[in-house]
Residue frames as qw, qx, qy, qz and C-alpha x, y, z in Angstrom:
[[0.282, 0.417, 0.379, -0.776, 62.16, 84.25, 36.89],
 [0.434, 0.315, -0.477, -0.696, 61.51, 83.82, 33.36],
 [0.264, 0.004, -0.960, -0.094, 61.03, 80.21, 33.97],
 [0.062, 0.348, 0.775, -0.523, 58.39, 80.73, 36.66],
 [0.359, 0.404, 0.015, -0.841, 56.50, 83.17, 34.45],
 [0.429, 0.187, -0.702, -0.536, 56.11, 80.66, 31.69],
 [0.184, -0.190, -0.951, 0.162, 54.83, 78.06, 34.15],
 [0.173, 0.400, 0.497, -0.750, 52.39, 80.58, 35.50],
 [0.439, 0.376, -0.248, -0.777, 51.15, 81.44, 32.02],
 [0.349, 0.071, -0.892, -0.278, 50.98, 77.73, 31.11],
 [0.049, -0.273, -0.870, 0.407, 48.92, 77.01, 34.22],
 [0.308, 0.357, 0.184, -0.862, 46.54, 79.80, 33.30],
 [0.476, 0.217, -0.574, -0.630, 45.61, 77.94, 30.11],
 [0.463, -0.078, -0.881, -0.055, 44.88, 74.68, 31.93],
 [0.263, -0.129, 0.484, -0.825, 42.60, 76.17, 34.47],
 [0.070, 0.302, 0.948, -0.076, 39.70, 73.90, 35.57],
 [0.205, -0.417, -0.426, -0.776, 36.31, 75.01, 34.26],
 [0.210, -0.002, 0.575, -0.790, 33.89, 76.34, 36.78],
 [0.294, 0.409, 0.842, -0.193, 30.26, 75.31, 37.13],
 [0.349, 0.725, 0.143, -0.577, 29.03, 78.35, 35.20],
 [0.167, 0.515, -0.662, -0.518, 31.24, 77.38, 32.26],
 [0.134, 0.067, 0.985, 0.080, 29.80, 73.81, 32.28],
 [0.343, 0.590, 0.587, -0.436, 26.25, 75.19, 32.24],
 [0.309, 0.681, -0.246, -0.616, 27.10, 77.22, 29.13],
 [0.057, 0.293, -0.888, -0.350, 28.43, 74.12, 27.40],
 [0.169, 0.303, 0.932, -0.101, 25.30, 72.03, 28.25],
 [0.306, 0.671, 0.330, -0.590, 22.96, 74.93, 27.47],
 [0.241, 0.560, -0.500, -0.615, 24.50, 75.28, 24.02],
 [0.013, -0.056, 0.977, 0.205, 24.06, 71.58, 23.41],
 [0.242, 0.493, 0.769, -0.329, 20.37, 71.71, 24.36],
 [0.308, 0.702, 0.020, -0.642, 19.79, 74.75, 22.16],
 [0.152, 0.414, -0.741, -0.506, 21.58, 73.05, 19.27],
 [0.114, 0.160, 0.981, 0.004, 19.47, 69.94, 19.82],
 [0.300, 0.626, 0.527, -0.490, 16.27, 72.02, 19.84],
 [0.278, 0.650, -0.300, -0.640, 17.28, 73.81, 16.65],
 [0.047, 0.218, -0.913, -0.340, 18.07, 70.48, 15.00],
 [0.204, 0.367, 0.889, -0.183, 14.67, 69.05, 16.02],
 [0.317, 0.706, 0.247, -0.583, 12.85, 72.15, 14.78],
 [0.183, 0.559, -0.563, -0.580, 14.83, 72.10, 11.51],
 [0.012, -0.029, 0.978, 0.207, 14.17, 68.39, 10.92],
 [0.261, 0.510, 0.724, -0.383, 10.50, 68.90, 11.83],
 [0.325, 0.693, -0.034, -0.643, 10.21, 71.69, 9.26],
 [0.145, 0.367, -0.792, -0.465, 11.86, 69.54, 6.61],
 [0.123, 0.200, 0.970, -0.058, 9.47, 66.69, 7.48],
 [0.306, 0.633, 0.458, -0.544, 6.52, 69.07, 7.29],
 [0.271, 0.613, -0.368, -0.644, 7.69, 70.29, 3.88],
 [0.063, 0.156, -0.940, -0.296, 8.06, 66.75, 2.57],
 [0.203, 0.399, 0.851, -0.275, 4.61, 65.82, 3.92],
 [0.317, 0.669, 0.161, -0.653, 3.10, 68.91, 2.28],
 [0.224, 0.465, -0.636, -0.574, 4.70, 68.01, -1.08],
 [0.018, 0.060, 0.993, 0.099, 3.46, 64.43, -0.90],
 [0.247, 0.545, 0.660, -0.454, -0.02, 65.63, 0.04],
 [0.295, 0.642, -0.132, -0.695, -0.02, 68.16, -2.83],
 [0.180, 0.299, -0.819, -0.456, 1.05, 65.53, -5.35],
 [0.114, 0.246, 0.953, -0.137, -1.61, 63.17, -4.00],
 [0.308, 0.637, 0.415, -0.571, -4.32, 65.81, -4.40],
 [0.269, 0.563, -0.436, -0.648, -3.06, 66.64, -7.89],
 [0.039, 0.090, -0.965, -0.242, -3.26, 62.94, -8.77],
 [0.211, 0.459, 0.800, -0.323, -6.82, 62.74, -7.47],
 [0.311, 0.680, 0.079, -0.659, -7.79, 65.84, -9.46],
 [0.173, 0.415, -0.713, -0.538, -6.15, 64.40, -12.59],
 [0.069, 0.132, 0.988, 0.037, -8.00, 61.11, -12.13],
 [0.263, 0.594, 0.596, -0.472, -11.33, 62.87, -11.61],
 [0.270, 0.640, -0.228, -0.682, -10.72, 65.04, -14.68],
 [0.099, 0.230, -0.879, -0.407, -9.98, 61.96, -16.78],
 [0.153, 0.353, 0.908, -0.165, -13.17, 60.27, -15.58],
 [0.279, 0.684, 0.301, -0.603, -15.20, 63.41, -16.36],
 [0.196, 0.527, -0.531, -0.634, -13.58, 63.60, -19.80],
 [0.033, 0.022, 0.978, 0.205, -14.52, 59.98, -20.46],
 [0.216, 0.554, 0.730, -0.337, -18.14, 60.65, -19.48],
 [0.246, 0.700, -0.030, -0.670, -18.21, 63.76, -21.65],
 [0.102, 0.352, -0.766, -0.528, -16.78, 61.84, -24.61],
 [0.112, 0.253, 0.961, 0.018, -19.41, 59.11, -24.19],
 [0.239, 0.671, 0.474, -0.518, -22.15, 61.75, -24.04],
 [0.214, 0.626, -0.334, -0.671, -20.88, 63.47, -27.20],
 [0.023, 0.141, -0.919, -0.367, -20.63, 60.13, -29.02],
 [0.181, 0.441, 0.853, -0.212, -24.17, 59.25, -27.96],
 [0.262, 0.729, 0.221, -0.592, -25.48, 62.59, -29.17],
 [0.128, 0.477, -0.626, -0.604, -23.59, 62.14, -32.44],
 [0.097, 0.138, 0.976, 0.140, -25.31, 58.76, -32.83],
 [0.227, 0.626, 0.634, -0.394, -28.69, 60.40, -32.23],
 [0.209, 0.678, -0.175, -0.683, -27.92, 63.08, -34.82],
 [0.076, 0.255, -0.843, -0.468, -27.03, 60.39, -37.38],
 [0.142, 0.351, 0.921, -0.093, -30.19, 58.45, -36.50],
 [0.254, 0.687, 0.316, -0.603, -32.26, 61.64, -36.98],
 [0.213, 0.540, -0.497, -0.644, -30.74, 62.05, -40.44],
 [0.004, -0.016, 0.973, 0.231, -31.44, 58.38, -41.25],
 [0.221, 0.520, 0.751, -0.342, -35.07, 58.78, -40.14],
 [0.276, 0.688, -0.003, -0.672, -35.45, 61.87, -42.36],
 [0.173, 0.384, -0.742, -0.522, -33.97, 60.06, -45.35],
 [0.102, 0.192, 0.976, -0.024, -36.15, 57.02, -44.63],
 [0.276, 0.614, 0.521, -0.524, -39.23, 59.25, -44.44],
 [0.291, 0.620, -0.297, -0.665, -38.38, 60.87, -47.79],
 [0.141, 0.261, -0.886, -0.356, -37.73, 57.50, -49.43],
 [0.117, -0.237, -0.964, 0.011, -40.69, 55.62, -47.96],
 [0.292, -0.485, -0.299, -0.769, -43.24, 58.43, -47.46],
 [0.695, -0.631, -0.112, -0.325, -43.34, 57.99, -43.69],
 [0.236, -0.674, 0.648, -0.265, -41.31, 57.25, -40.60],
 [0.355, 0.188, -0.915, -0.021, -40.08, 53.70, -39.98],
 [0.723, -0.410, -0.343, -0.437, -42.66, 51.37, -38.41],
 [0.853, -0.510, -0.049, 0.098, -40.13, 50.05, -35.87],
 [0.273, -0.813, 0.479, 0.185, -36.56, 50.40, -34.66],
 [0.695, -0.091, 0.669, 0.248, -35.72, 47.08, -36.30],
 [0.591, 0.696, 0.371, 0.171, -36.95, 48.37, -39.68],
 [0.073, 0.980, -0.186, -0.008, -34.76, 51.47, -39.26],
 [0.519, -0.574, 0.603, 0.196, -31.72, 49.37, -38.26],
 [0.720, 0.217, 0.609, 0.251, -32.18, 47.10, -41.29],
 [0.438, 0.864, 0.209, 0.132, -32.63, 50.10, -43.56],
 [0.123, -0.939, 0.316, 0.046, -29.55, 51.85, -42.08],
 [0.852, 0.350, -0.353, 0.163, -27.33, 48.77, -42.17],
 [0.304, 0.423, -0.592, 0.615, -25.52, 49.64, -38.90],
 [0.652, -0.562, -0.507, -0.037, -26.36, 48.23, -35.50],
 [0.545, -0.148, -0.338, 0.753, -23.58, 50.11, -33.66],
 [0.016, -0.348, -0.112, -0.931, -25.29, 53.40, -34.36],
 [0.568, -0.498, -0.349, -0.555, -28.32, 52.34, -32.30],
 [0.779, -0.479, -0.344, 0.214, -26.57, 51.77, -28.98],
 [0.164, -0.949, 0.228, -0.143, -24.83, 54.23, -26.68],
 [0.624, 0.462, -0.556, 0.298, -21.11, 53.59, -26.22],
 [0.357, -0.549, 0.530, -0.539, -21.41, 53.71, -22.43],
 [0.231, 0.140, -0.962, 0.036, -20.86, 50.20, -21.01],
 [0.181, 0.229, 0.785, -0.546, -24.02, 50.42, -18.85],
 [0.448, 0.331, -0.052, -0.829, -26.31, 51.65, -21.63],
 [0.591, 0.272, 0.759, -0.013, -28.83, 49.59, -23.49],
 [0.280, 0.326, 0.601, 0.674, -30.21, 50.04, -26.99],
 [0.185, 0.053, 0.029, -0.981, -32.17, 53.13, -27.87],
 [0.270, 0.466, 0.813, -0.223, -35.96, 52.96, -27.68],
 [0.042, -0.072, -0.464, -0.882, -37.92, 54.16, -30.73],
 [0.355, 0.419, 0.594, -0.588, -41.53, 55.38, -30.51],
 [0.153, 0.167, 0.748, 0.625, -43.26, 54.42, -33.78],
 [0.055, 0.698, 0.714, 0.017, -46.50, 55.83, -35.20],
 [0.101, -0.750, -0.104, 0.645, -45.35, 59.44, -35.47],
 [0.567, 0.578, 0.375, 0.451, -45.16, 61.71, -38.50],
 [0.400, 0.129, 0.000, 0.907, -43.70, 65.07, -39.42],
 [0.216, -0.604, -0.308, -0.703, -46.98, 66.89, -38.76],
 [0.658, -0.605, -0.435, 0.106, -46.95, 66.10, -35.04],
 [0.306, -0.946, 0.104, -0.019, -45.46, 68.26, -32.28],
 [0.576, 0.594, -0.469, 0.309, -41.69, 68.68, -32.66],
 [0.301, -0.592, 0.567, -0.487, -41.45, 68.30, -28.85],
 [0.966, -0.091, 0.007, -0.240, -42.51, 64.63, -29.09],
 [0.417, -0.546, 0.717, 0.119, -39.87, 62.07, -28.12],
 [0.767, 0.443, -0.341, -0.314, -38.88, 60.00, -31.14],
 [0.833, 0.147, -0.474, 0.244, -35.96, 58.03, -29.70],
 [0.351, -0.795, 0.324, -0.374, -34.43, 57.83, -26.21],
 [0.363, 0.295, -0.833, 0.294, -32.11, 55.91, -23.92],
 [0.702, -0.491, -0.448, -0.256, -33.83, 53.72, -21.38],
 [0.737, -0.427, -0.294, 0.434, -31.03, 54.05, -18.79],
 [0.035, -0.995, 0.056, -0.072, -29.68, 57.32, -17.34],
 [0.885, -0.077, 0.022, 0.458, -25.99, 56.72, -18.11],
 [0.405, 0.524, -0.001, 0.749, -24.89, 60.31, -18.79],
 [0.097, 0.156, -0.458, 0.870, -24.37, 61.73, -15.32],
 [0.179, 0.335, 0.761, -0.527, -27.82, 60.51, -14.29],
 [0.460, 0.533, 0.052, -0.708, -29.52, 61.67, -17.48],
 [0.666, 0.275, 0.673, 0.167, -30.80, 60.02, -20.68],
 [0.046, -0.231, 0.461, 0.856, -30.14, 61.15, -24.23],
 [0.440, 0.573, 0.628, -0.290, -33.34, 62.01, -26.09],
 [0.131, 0.032, 0.549, 0.825, -34.08, 62.72, -29.77],
 [0.363, 0.493, 0.419, -0.670, -37.17, 64.88, -30.26],
 [0.602, 0.551, 0.569, 0.098, -39.35, 64.69, -33.36],
 [0.255, 0.964, 0.009, -0.080, -38.13, 68.15, -34.40],
 [0.741, 0.480, -0.269, 0.386, -34.51, 66.93, -34.40],
 [0.202, -0.788, 0.380, -0.441, -33.55, 68.46, -31.05],
 [0.759, -0.002, -0.599, 0.255, -31.21, 66.33, -28.90],
 [0.359, -0.725, 0.232, -0.540, -31.35, 66.70, -25.13],
 [0.388, 0.064, -0.838, 0.378, -30.19, 65.13, -21.91],
 [0.557, -0.504, -0.109, -0.651, -33.12, 64.59, -19.55],
 [0.252, -0.278, 0.802, -0.466, -33.36, 63.26, -16.02],
 [0.056, -0.200, -0.972, -0.107, -35.49, 60.11, -15.68],
 [0.135, 0.580, 0.601, -0.534, -38.32, 62.22, -14.24],
 [0.241, 0.576, -0.183, -0.759, -38.18, 64.70, -17.15],
 [0.133, 0.159, -0.863, -0.460, -38.04, 61.79, -19.59],
 [0.066, 0.369, 0.914, -0.159, -41.16, 60.20, -18.06],
 [0.222, 0.652, 0.306, -0.657, -43.03, 63.51, -18.42],
 [0.224, 0.495, -0.490, -0.681, -41.91, 63.88, -22.06],
 [0.055, -0.017, -0.968, -0.245, -42.89, 60.25, -22.82],
 [0.166, 0.509, 0.750, -0.389, -46.33, 60.80, -21.25],
 [0.269, 0.653, -0.002, -0.708, -46.86, 63.89, -23.46],
 [0.171, 0.339, -0.751, -0.541, -45.72, 61.96, -26.53],
 [0.034, 0.208, 0.977, 0.008, -48.03, 58.99, -25.77],
 [0.233, 0.600, 0.518, -0.563, -50.93, 61.40, -25.22],
 [0.289, 0.590, -0.269, -0.704, -50.36, 62.95, -28.66],
 [0.081, 0.164, -0.914, -0.362, -50.38, 59.48, -30.29],
 [0.229, 0.349, 0.860, -0.293, -53.95, 58.74, -29.09]]
């Protein structure tokens, strides 16, 4: 009897699975597969988000560097204009009047680099001769012919003020200056 009991208990362990048991096994596999797909999808989404963030940061960095370059060129140009204003004042004190031409001022100053904006697209500055210290300080004395500073031109006024003007504003200021020279 003991022998038959052990066979009975052994047979109980090797019982054939029923259809409901097979459904549980396949259902678990499908759920595991769905979880794996969702998990891998979330990882992929996270990687895509990181790459996109780094790409946007790179674009922002590049744009900031370009803006910094333009700002540096603008500051250098305005520094040139300030030095030119000082040279014109010294010339006027030494020669009892403003220079008759830009070329005369360049020769007197001894530096040609001072009379050109550092922007690669810029040309030489344009000087308006025939002015004196008694005229309106709003007159344009020297200006850039091309709008290379974010669409604006650097301008040196007779009173020593340095501005950035749009081409339209520059044309108005030049018209006022020419009218005062007549």
